[in-house]
C-alpha positions as CSV (number, residue, x, y, z in Angstrom):
1,M,0.0,0.0,0.0
2,R,2.9,2.4,0.9
3,K,4.4,1.7,-2.5
4,I,1.2,2.4,-4.4
5,F,0.8,5.7,-2.4
6,T,4.4,6.7,-3.3
7,L,3.8,6.0,-7.0
8,V,0.6,8.1,-7.0
9,I,2.4,11.0,-5.3
10,A,5.2,10.7,-7.9
11,A,2.7,10.8,-10.7
12,L,1.0,13.9,-9.3
13,L,4.5,15.5,-8.7
14,L,5.3,14.9,-12.4
15,V,2.2,16.7,-13.5
16,T,2.9,19.6,-11.1
17,Y,6.5,19.9,-12.2
18,T,5.6,19.9,-15.8
19,Q,3.1,22.7,-15.2
20,A,5.6,24.7,-13.1
21,N,8.3,24.3,-15.7
22,D,6.6,26.6,-18.2
23,K,8.6,29.4,-19.6
24,R,8.7,32.4,-17.3
25,Q,9.8,36.1,-17.8
26,V,12.3,37.6,-15.5
27,V,14.1,40.9,-15.6
28,V,17.6,40.2,-17.1
29,S,20.4,42.4,-15.6
30,K,21.3,44.5,-12.6
31,F,21.0,41.8,-9.9
32,K,23.9,42.3,-7.5
33,K,26.5,39.6,-6.8
34,Q,26.0,37.8,-3.5
35,P,28.8,37.5,-0.9
36,K,28.0,33.8,-0.6
37,T,27.4,31.1,-3.2
38,I,25.6,27.8,-2.6
39,K,26.1,24.9,-5.0
40,P,23.9,21.8,-4.7
41,L,25.8,18.5,-4.8
42,S,22.9,16.2,-4.2
43,I,19.3,16.5,-3.0
44,T,20.5,17.1,0.6
45,E,24.2,18.1,0.3
46,F,25.4,21.7,-0.5
47,E,28.7,23.4,-1.0
48,V,28.8,26.8,0.6
49,T,31.6,29.3,-0.4
50,D,32.0,32.7,1.2
51,K,33.4,35.9,-0.4
52,H,36.9,34.9,0.8
53,G,36.8,31.6,-1.1
54,N,36.4,29.5,2.0
55,T,34.3,26.4,1.2
56,K,32.4,24.0,3.4
57,R,29.9,21.2,2.8
58,V,26.6,20.9,4.6
59,N,24.4,17.9,4.5
60,F,20.7,18.1,5.6
61,K,20.0,14.3,5.3
62,G,17.3,13.4,7.9
63,K,15.9,17.0,8.0
64,K,13.1,18.9,6.3
65,I,14.4,21.6,3.9
66,V,13.0,24.1,1.4
67,V,15.3,24.8,-1.4
68,V,14.7,28.1,-3.3
69,S,16.3,28.7,-6.7
70,V,15.6,32.4,-7.1
71,S,13.9,34.1,-10.1
72,E,17.0,35.6,-11.5
73,P,18.9,34.9,-14.8
74,G,20.7,31.6,-14.5
75,S,18.2,30.3,-11.8
76,E,14.9,28.6,-12.0
77,G,12.3,30.6,-10.1
78,K,11.1,27.6,-8.2
79,S,11.1,26.2,-4.6
80,Y,11.4,22.5,-3.7
81,A,10.2,20.8,-0.5
82,V,12.4,18.0,0.6
83,D,11.3,15.6,3.4
84,E,13.4,13.8,6.0
85,D,13.9,10.8,3.6
86,G,15.6,13.1,1.1
87,T,12.6,13.0,-1.3
88,I,11.5,16.0,-3.2
89,W,7.8,15.8,-2.7
90,W,6.7,19.3,-3.9
91,V,7.8,21.9,-6.4
92,D,6.2,25.3,-7.1
93,E,6.8,28.4,-9.1
94,I,8.0,31.4,-7.0
95,A,9.2,35.0,-7.4
96,S,12.1,36.4,-5.4
97,G,13.5,39.9,-4.8
98,A,14.0,42.5,-7.5
99,Y,17.3,44.1,-8.4
100,G,18.3,47.4,-7.0
101,G,18.8,46.4,-3.4
102,H,15.8,44.1,-2.9
103,E,17.6,40.8,-3.9
104,T,16.7,37.8,-1.7
105,P,19.9,36.9,0.1
106,T,21.7,33.7,-0.7
107,G,22.1,31.6,2.4
108,I,21.0,28.9,4.8
109,F,18.3,30.1,7.2
110,P,16.0,28.7,9.9
111,I,12.3,29.3,9.9
112,I,11.9,31.9,12.7
113,L,8.1,32.0,12.9
114,K,4.9,31.2,11.1
115,R,1.9,33.5,10.8
116,R,-1.3,32.7,9.0
117,Y,-2.4,36.3,8.6
118,H,0.1,39.2,8.3
119,M,0.5,42.7,6.8
120,S,4.0,43.9,6.0
121,A,5.1,46.7,8.3
122,A,7.8,47.9,5.8
123,H,5.5,47.7,2.8
124,P,1.9,47.8,3.9
125,S,-0.9,47.4,1.4
126,P,-2.7,50.7,0.9
127,N,-6.1,48.9,0.6
128,G,-5.7,47.3,4.0
129,V,-5.6,43.8,2.7
130,N,-3.0,41.5,4.2
131,N,-0.1,41.1,1.8
132,M,2.0,38.5,3.6
133,D,-0.5,35.8,4.5
134,F,0.9,32.3,5.2
135,E,4.1,34.0,6.3
136,M,7.1,31.7,7.0
137,L,9.8,34.2,8.2
138,F,13.4,33.2,7.7
139,T,15.5,36.3,8.3
140,Q,15.4,39.1,11.0
141,D,15.2,41.6,8.1
142,G,11.7,40.4,7.3
143,D,12.4,38.0,4.4
144,A,9.8,35.3,4.3
145,L,8.0,32.7,2.2
146,H,4.4,33.9,1.8
147,L,1.4,34.2,-0.4
148,G,2.1,36.4,-3.3
149,N,2.2,36.8,-7.1
150,P,4.7,34.3,-8.4
151,K,5.0,36.4,-11.6
152,A,6.0,39.6,-9.8
153,L,9.4,40.2,-8.2
154,S,9.3,41.2,-4.5
155,H,11.2,43.4,-2.0
156,G,13.2,40.3,-0.9
157,C,10.5,37.8,0.1
158,I,9.6,34.7,-1.7
159,H,6.2,34.9,-3.4
160,I,4.3,31.6,-3.6
161,G,1.0,31.3,-5.4
162,R,-2.4,30.4,-3.7
163,K,-2.5,26.8,-4.9
164,D,0.9,26.0,-3.4
165,V,1.3,28.2,-0.3
166,E,-1.3,26.5,1.9
167,A,0.4,23.1,1.5
168,M,3.8,24.6,2.1
169,F,2.6,26.4,5.2
170,K,1.1,23.3,6.7
171,W,4.3,21.3,6.0
172,V,6.9,23.8,7.2
173,D,7.7,23.9,10.9
174,L,10.2,25.7,13.1
175,K,12.7,22.9,12.5
176,T,12.7,23.4,8.7
177,T,15.7,25.0,7.0
178,V,15.4,27.3,4.0
179,I,18.2,27.3,1.5
180,I,18.3,30.2,-0.9
181,M,20.6,29.7,-3.9
182,R,21.4,30.9,-7.4
183,G,21.6,28.2,-10.0
184,H,19.8,25.0,-10.8
185,Y,18.4,22.3,-8.5
186,G,15.8,20.8,-10.8
187,Q,18.2,18.1,-12.1
188,F,17.7,16.2,-8.9
189,L,14.0,16.2,-9.3
190,N,14.4,15.0,-12.9
191,E,16.5,12.1,-11.6
192,E,13.8,11.2,-9.0
193,L,11.0,11.4,-11.6
194,E,12.9,9.1,-14.0
195,K,13.3,6.6,-11.2
196,F,9.6,6.9,-10.2
197,Q,8.6,6.4,-13.8
198,K,10.6,3.2,-14.0
199,D,9.0,2.0,-10.7
200,I,5.6,2.8,-12.1
201,K,6.3,0.7,-15.3
202,A,7.7,-2.1,-13.2
203,Y,4.6,-2.0,-11.0
204,D,2.2,-2.1,-14.0
205,K,4.0,-5.1,-15.5
206,S,3.8,-7.0,-12.2
207,H,0.0,-6.4,-11.7
């Protein structure tokens, strides 16, 4: 039964990823270089290099993580939810910070707090409608994953669309780590999906 459930989830993930992989428009140019770079080596292992060239490897095996590839040239504009088993179970389209000082910082961050309803203090909505609902704060500067327009760049937060943010909000807890990176992470999902497709075919042949 567990295997059937896993295969169903894999099939749904494949459809979701295909939909999220549509061509997107981003502003090309002017994004400032980050003092830290993060390179994914596997689903759970990352190489972190600071501005002085010092490098270390960090492995999050056994922990829940959210990996965000920002919406800048050379990156994907997607976030990935990875469970404790090292399985990418969710992918969604996001928008990150705009150039000109609003870039979402590269780094590895904890979830500081969660708020279902919230209005930005720095950038309040003039119509009085909450503009940071489903807030998952990850820096003291106010950067958060939250409900927003995944086609519009932000002041530094990660915008997640309505159909994805509720699931993300329920799944994330205060032990979850957020990894913000420039570059590509989707290759690991492609590897998982190829394996899932082989498992589905093998299952169909045996039943």
